[in-house]
N, C-alpha and C positions, 0 to 999 in steps of 0.2 A: 280272606282270613279275618276272623273276628278279633281285632286288637282290643276292643273294649272288654271282651271276655277275659283276656289275659290280665287285665287290670283289676279283676275281682279277687277278693281274698281266697286263699286256698281253703280246703275243707277244715283244717285244724284251726283256722283263724276266722272262719265264716261267722258273720253276725257281730261278734264282739270279743274283745279282750278285756277282762275285768269289767269296769264300768264304761268302756269305750266302744261305741258302735263303729265297726270298720266299714267305711263307705267305698273308697276307691284308691287304688295304688297311684301315687303321684311321683314316685321315684324308685329307682332300682339300682342295686350295686352287686358286687361279687358275692356277698354273703348276707345282705340285708335289703329290706325294702322299706319305703316310707309311704305311709297311708294317710289319706284324709279321713279323719275320724270325728266322732261327736261324743261329748261327755254326757253325764247323766242329766245335766241341766240344759243341754242343747247347744253348748258352745263348741265350735269347730276347733280342732287341734290337729297337730301332726304327730303321728305315732310311728316310730321306727322299730321294726321287728328284726331281730338278729337270729338267724338259724344257726345254732351252735354246731350242728353237723357240717354245714357249709363252711363256717368259720374255721373249724378244725382242719379242713383240707388246705387252708391257706395259711393259717397262723397257729402255731402251737402255744402261743402265749396269751390267747384270749384277749387280744389287744383292744378290741372295742369295749369289752366289759371293763377292762382296766381304765380305758379313757373315760367312760361314763362315770366310774368311781372317782376319778380325779376331779372332773368338773362338778359332780354332784356334792361331794363331801369335802374336798380339799380347797375349793376356790369360792370366794364370795361372788356375788353377782356383779356383772359389768354391763353397761347399756349397749355395748357393741359386740357382746358375745351371746350367742343364742342361749336361752334359758331352758334348763331341764326341770320339768315340773314333777315328774314321777318316774320311778324305775321299778320294774317288776318282772316276774317270770310267768310264762304260760306254756306248759308242756315243754317242748324242745326249744322254745323261743325265749330269748331275753327281749324285753321291749322297754322303750322309754318314750315319754310324752314331752313334746317340745312346743314352743311358740309356733304358730302357723304363719307362713309368709303371706304378704299381701297378695291379692289376686292380680296377676298380670293382665288378665282380660277385662278387669273392671274399668269402666270409664274414669277419666281423671277426676271428675267431680262426684264420683260415687264412693260408697264405703270401700275401704281397702280390703275388707274381709269377705268371706264367702257369702254369696247371696242365697237366694232361694233355690238355685239350681247348682248343686255341687258338681254335676257332671261337666260343667263348663269351667270349673276352677283350674287354674294353672299357677304354681308357685312363682313368685317374682324373684328371679336371680339376676345378678349382674351379667351373667352370660346371656340371658334373654335380652337384656337391654342392648348389649353389643350386637346381638343377632338382628335385632329390629332396627336399631338406630345407626349402626356403624360407629364411627368415631364419636366420642363424647366430648363436649366442649371442655376447654382447658380448666376453667374455674370449677366446673362440676367434677371433673376428674380429680382435681386436688381435694375437693370437699369429701369425695367418696373415699379416696385412699387415706385421708387423714383419719376418718372413722375406723378404718381397718388397722391403721398403724396404732391407734389407741388400744384396740382389742389385743393386738400382738404384744404391745408393750406390757399390758396387764398380765398376759400369760407368762411372758418372760420374767416379769417381776416375781412371779410365784414359782419360778423354776420349771416351767412347762414349755415344750416346743410343739407347734401345731403340726408341721410337716406336710400339709396338703393345702396350702393357700392357692386359690385359683378363682376365677370369676363365678364358676358354677357352685362354689361353696360360700358365696357371699349373698345373703338374702336381704331383701327389703321387708322389714317387719314394722308395722305402724309408722311407716315413712322414714325409718331409721335403718341404715345399712349395718348388718351384723354378720360376724364370722360364724359359720356353721360347719357341719360335718366334722364332728370332733373325734371320729373313729381312729385317727392316728395320733391323737394327743399322747405325749409321753413325758415322764420326768426328764429333766435335762441330764441328770446323772446316769440315765439308762444308756446302755450300749446302743447307739443309734444304727439300726439296720436301714438299708437303702430302700425305703418305701415312699410312695407318693405318686405324683403324676409327672412323667418324664419331661414334658414340655416346660414345666415349672420347677424342675430340679436343677441345681448347679451341676456343671459338667464334671466336677471332681467327686460328686456323689456324697459329700459329707453332709449329714442331716443335723446341723447344729443351728444356733441362732442366726448365723449369717445365711443359712439356707432359707429360713423364713423371710429374711430381707431380700434375698434373690427372687423368691416367688412374688413378693410385693412389687418388686421392680418390674417383673414380667407382667403382672396384673396392670400396673400403671401404664406400661407400654401398650397393652391391648386397648386400654381405655382411650388414650389420646390419639392413637393412630388408627384404631378400628381394625387393625390387622390381627391375625392369630399369633400366638406366642412363638410358633416355629419360624415366623418371618423376621424375628429380631436378628440384627439391629436395623433392618430396612425401614426407611421413612418414606411414606407415600409422596409422590410429586405434588399432590394437592396441598399438602402441608407446607412444602418448601415454597410454594407460590401464593399462599393464603395470607390475609392480614394478620393471622395469628402465628405466623412463622417465628416471630421473635420470642413469643411466649413459649411456643413449642420447643424452641432450642434450649430454653432454660430447663424445661421438664425433661428433655432428652438427656441433658447432662446428669440429672439425678438418676435416670434409668440406667445410663451407661455405667455409672459408678456402682449402682446396686447389682448389676448383672455383669460386672467385669469378669472375663474368663479366668483371671488370676485371683485366687481366693484372698490373698493378702491385700489386694487393692479394692475389695468390695467394702460396703458398710459392714462393720462387724456386729452391729446391734441396731435396733430400731431408733434409738436415740440419735445416732449419727444420721440415719435416714431422715428422721423428722427435722433435724437441724438444717440439713441440706434443702429439704422441701420448703421450710420456712424462709430460708434465704432466697430461694428461687421465686417463691410467691411474692416476697417483698419487692424484688426487682421487677417482676411483672406488673405489680400494682403501681409502682412508681414510674414505670416506663424506662427505668435505667437498667437496660440489659447489659450484660458483661461485654463492654467494648462498643465501638461504632457499629451502626447497623450493617453496613456492607461487610465489614470484617467479621461481624457476628454470623451473618448468613454463610459466608465462606467457611468459617469455623464449624458451623452446624453440619454442612455437607462433609467437611473433612473428618469431623468426629465420627460421623456415620460410617464413612469408608474405613477409618481406622479400626472401628469396632468389628466391621466385617472381616478385616484382615486378621485382627487379634483372635476372633473366634475360630477362624479357619486354622490359624497357626497353632493355637493352643490344642485344638483337636488333633492336628497332625503330630505335634511333638510329644503329646501324652499318650499316643497310640503306638504299640510296638510295630516294628517294620513288617510289612506284609510280604508274603512269599510271592515269587513270580507266578503269574496265572498261566493257564494252559491255552485258553481261547476266549474271545469275547463273543463267539458265535455259538448259540446254544445248539444249532443244528449239527455241530461237530462233536457233541457229546454222544458217544455210542449208546443207543437205546437198548440194544439187545441184551445187556447184562442186567438190566433193571426189571423188576416185577411190578406190573401195574396194580395199584391199590384202589383205584376208582374206575368203575366201568363206564362212566359217562352217561348212565341212564337212570340210576336211582342211588339211594344211600346205602346200598348193601356194603357191609364191612365197616360201617361208621355209625356212631351213635352220639347223642348228647348225654354227658354224665349227669347233668342237672337240667330240669325243665327251663331254667332261666338262661340257658346258653344260646339263645337266639333262635330265629326262624330261618331254617335252611331248606333249599329246594334245588333240584337239578334243572337248569335252563340252558338250552343250546349246548349241551354237553359239558356244562360247567357246574361246579358245586358252588352255589351262590347263597349269600345271606342278605337279609334285609337290613337297612340302616335303622337300628334301634339303639336305645340307651345302654342296653346290656353289653357285657363282654361276651362275644360270640365264639363258640368253640365246638368243634367236632373231633371226636377221639376214635382212633381205630379200634375195632373189636380185638384185633390180634396184637400181641406184644412182640417186640423186636429187640435183639441185642445189638452189638456193634455193627455199624454199616453206614450207608449213605442214604439219606432221605432227601428227596427233592420234589418240588412242585412248581408248576407255572402259576404265578400269582398275578392277579389283575386288580389293581386298586379301583374302587368304584367312584372315586372323586379325588380332587386335589387334596393332598395332605393326609390321605387315608393311612391308617396304621394297621398293618396286616402282615402275617407271616406264618411260620411253621414251628412245631415243637417236637422235642424228643424226650423219652423216658418220663412220660406223664403218669400221674397227675402232678408230680412235684418237680419235673425236670425243666431244662432250659427252653427258652423261646428265642428264635432268630426272627427279628421283626424289621420290616420297613417302617420307620417312624417318621413319616413326613419327608424330611429332607436328608435323612441319614439312615443308617442301619444300626440296630442295637441287639446285642446279645444279653438276654435276661436270664441269669443263672437260676433263679428261683428263690424261695424263701430262705433267707440267710440262717434261720434257726436250724436248718438242716445241715449246716456246715460249721467247721470250727470257727470260733470268734477271731482267730488270728488270720483267717483268710481275707482277701481283699473284697471290695464291694461287689454287689450282684450285677451291676450294669456296666457294659462296655460299649461305647458307640464309635463308629468309624464311617468314613465316607464311602460312597458307591454310586452306581448309576441309578438315578431316580426316575421312575416311569411317569408318564403323564396319565391322567385318568383314562381308563380303558386300555392302556398299553401294558403288554405282558413282560414280565421278567421271570427268569428261572432262578429260584432260591434253593440252596442246597446246604445241608449239614452233613459233614463226614464226622461221625461220632465214634470214639473208641478210647481205650485206656491209655494209648500213647499220645494221641493228639485229637483236637477238635478243630475242624476247618470250616469256615463259612465262605460260600461262593455265591456269586450272582452272575448269570449268563456264562458260566464256565470259568470265570476269573476269580481267583482267591482274593478275598477282601481281608481276611484275618485268620491267623492260626493261634491257638492257645493250648495250654497244657491239657492232656487227656483226662477224661472222666470215665469211670467205670459205671456200669448199670445196665439194666434192661427194663423196658416198659413199653407203653403204648405211644403211638405217634399222634399228632394233632395238627389241625389247621385252626388258625386263631385270628379273629378280627376284634380290634379294640372297641370300647364303648363309643357310641355315637358315630361309628364309621361303618363302611360297607365295602364289599369286594367279592371276588370269586376266585376259584382254583380249578385247574385242570392238569392232566398229565402228572398225577400224583403217583410217585414210584419209589421203590426201595431196592437197594442192592446190599447184601450182607458183606461184611469184611472178608477179604480173601477171594471174592468173585472176580473174574477177569474183567 
């Protein structure tokens, strides 16, 4: 498959937008793409194009256009917030021109900008640093998070919440770390819907100032441990036995406060976060950690175990009681009452709603997608009413986020999200503002890479039940509706599906 061809501009964007020559796609999202482009005088820039049709399927509030307006017209410039140079329209697309990130592939002693071969350019993000380097040294982690704290403090001072802080949205531009991807910026007075990236969202789902602080804490955790966010609050053994363990224990205290499972015990604003970081850095620099070294190390390990217990306890007590299951053995689920929706040979009966919904193929009787940056989705040709939809789900790697959905394109998703299961209700704009948040997480059996689990949604007006391997994990109030079914794999993840089946309500 020609992946480079996939990175070329579509016909409606081919060659140029206004005075910008579109060279190559360097980023992709649910409703927009980022392109390496060149302006009229030959300078390389980043251009983000927003497909208004795609955006309308996800958000009825034109949130990206609103966010661009906030940053472009309502806020002064800040050295740690990405700069928007120009905003315009081109046919069905909104586009805006931004600073271009440094080239990740450029040698350390070379120019940070794109050289003579744009085909080799790769934007330098904090996520790329983590992928290449693993854990980042303590002093460097502090220096980076301090720059992003300054950016978030600036936004909050102007009454704006970011709502999607994570390493992949932090770019290195001219040697300076800047907060980017402003698509979810919103005025603080706005009713905050539950949007963002699950691994960096607080478990209570409230997207306020403290949610930005929570995401900053998770980002700092990823930096100094080298672990993914879903591993929080685990601390690697290498840190506990390294010469830097005392400094790491100070930083760990800051992270634990930022990401405390109880909202009232977190930093309520970035000023509190910054003050705690300053105090920790001062103790690290002076060598005066909090308490004798042996006691401090014991406290470090104890604090980690306490946070593990607190996270698990909070998840348990904030989740409604689950109903008794029928069986943990998927073989005991009678197959005769289900209709098979996937023939194991080709994509008959399934389609991609949009070209950017991933690369799918049938391999060894499984419906499989490649691991690409896009959110990957296949939708059934047929629509279904109340009933039970199930599929055997095989994550392609550790921490893969993969699942099934009902009543598409706006209906809920039942997802394995790394170390837990999550029900994603859909865009909150489709529901009354008095309703609770869109995300509900609960524990369940987590498969290893390549290991299969049977995920099942029983959907109807009286109740919705989520099962794994025949055991009920969660039951919630019923939802009415009819629509298509889907299989879904998160961005940057991969996996496969088989035994995709449906049983209408009332069937034996």
